[in-house]
N, C-alpha and C positions, 0 to 999 in steps of 0.2 A: 276440891280436886284442882291441880295444877294446870291440866289441859283444858280449861275453859277457855272461851273465846276472849274474856278480858286479859287473859294472861298474854294472848297474842299481840292485843292492842297495847299493852304495857311495854312488851319488848320492843315493838316498833317505837313507841314514844321515847324509850330509853336509846335505842339507835338512832333517833333523829337528834337527840341532843348530844351523843356522841359525834355526830356528823359535824355539829356545829364546831367543835373543836378541829376537826380536820380540814375544812375548806374556809376560805377566806368568806368574811361577812360582806365587805364591800372593796371596791377598787375605784381609785380616784385618778382623774386626770385634770391638772391645773396648767393653764397657760401662764408662763412668767413674763408680762410685757417688757419689763426693765432690761432682762437678759436676752430675750428672744428664745428662751429655752422652754421646754414642756416638761413638767414634773409628774410623775405617776407614783403610786403606794397602793398598798393593800392593807386592809385592817382585818386582823385576826384576833380570836379571843385571847390567845397566848401569842404574845409578841414574837415574830421571827425577824430574822435580818432581811436587808433588802433583797429584791429579786436579783436573778444572776447578773453578773456586769456585762455579759456579752451583749446585752439589749441596750446598751448605753446610748447608740446612736440608731435612730428610727426614721427613715425616711430622709436623710441628710442632715436633721435637725438634732442638735444636742439634747439628750433626755437625762433629766435628773431623778436619780430613786431616792425616795423618802422613807427612812426606816422607821417602824413604829417602835422600836426599841430604845431608840435614842431620842424620840420626840418629847418624852415627858408624860404622854398619854396613856393612862393606866385603865384597863379593863377588869380589875378584880372584882366589882360589883356584878359583872356579867358572868365572870368565871364560877363564883360562888353561887350564883343564881342556877347556872346551867348544871352544876354538879348536884346541887340539892334536886332540882327536878329529875335529872336522870337516876340518882339515888333512889329518891321516893318511889319512882316508878318501878324499880327493880325490888324494892322491898314490898311493894304492894302485891307483887307477883305471890308471895308467900304468905300473904295474909288470908288466904282462901277461906279458912275456917272462920274468921271474924270478919263476916262482910261489912258490916257496920263500920268498924274501924277502917278496913279497906277503903270503902266509899269516902270516908272523911280525909283520908291520907291521899287519895287522888284528886279530891277537891281542893286540898292544899297544893298539891303539885300543879294543878290546873291555874290555880291562883297566883302561884311563884311564877309560872310560865307567862302568865299574861303580863305580870311587871317585867319579866325578861324581854319579852317581845316589844313593850312599851319602851324600855330602856335602849334597846337597839335602834328602833325606828325613831324615836323622837330625842334622845340624848347622845349616844355613842357616835352614831355617824356624822351627825351636825358636828358634834365637838371636836372630832378627829379631823374634819375637813378645816375648822376654824385653826386648829392648831397647825395643821399644815400651812395654811395661807399665811398664818403670823410669822413662823419658822421661815419659811422661804420667801415672802414678801410677794406673793402672786396674787391674781385676780380671782375670777370665779373658777370654782371647782365644779367638775362633772362627776357624780357619783353612779358607778354601776354595781347594781346589786348582785350578790352571789348565792350560792346554796346555802352558805352559813346563816344567813338571816332568814331564809324561807323555811329552813328545817324545823326552827322553832315553832313557827305557825302550823305545820305540818303535826308536830308533836302536840300541839293544842287539840287538834282534830282526834288524835288517836287516843288521848286522854279522855275526851268528852265520849267517845266511843266505849272506851273502857267503863267509865262512871254509868253510862246507859245500862251497859251489860251485867255489872254488878247489881244495878238496881233491879233488874229483871229478875235475877237469881234470887235476891232477897224477897221480893214478891212472890216467887214460886215457893220458897220455903215457908213464908207466911201463911200462904194458902195451903199447904199441905199440913201445917200445924194446927189449922183451923178446923180441918176434915177429921183429925184425930179425936 
């Protein structure tokens, strides 16, 4: 039945992965001591243009905006993983008649999501900061995390809850089969 609790958890996991596309993962602020300017940038799953140009001067200091699109930094591995996790979560909703396959696919989605979170926190954010520092010739980069990076962790929790619910359903069916 499609109205089981695991369907709810799977929909929430897919929504969290969609949220990763809609919100930035991180925001960067960097002081450039050579020019006395401050640079800022946002990292998104899909590269967007620089922030609006009305914020070019903040507090009397010139502000340089760094565009992800022109930086040469690509997030396609993250995009592929996010789409795969979201698609697997949605496909698993309709596999309620085959709970064993549903459990396996949720486990695969969970593992892909773990890889996705690992890549965000240990590869993408640091690599983008290095690319920004090399391109602009700046110093230390301050990173502020946004909802795009935390949504993947929340999705992990929802996939885990869905797996537990599917496992409970399978245990109930096996117990009922034993009684027959």
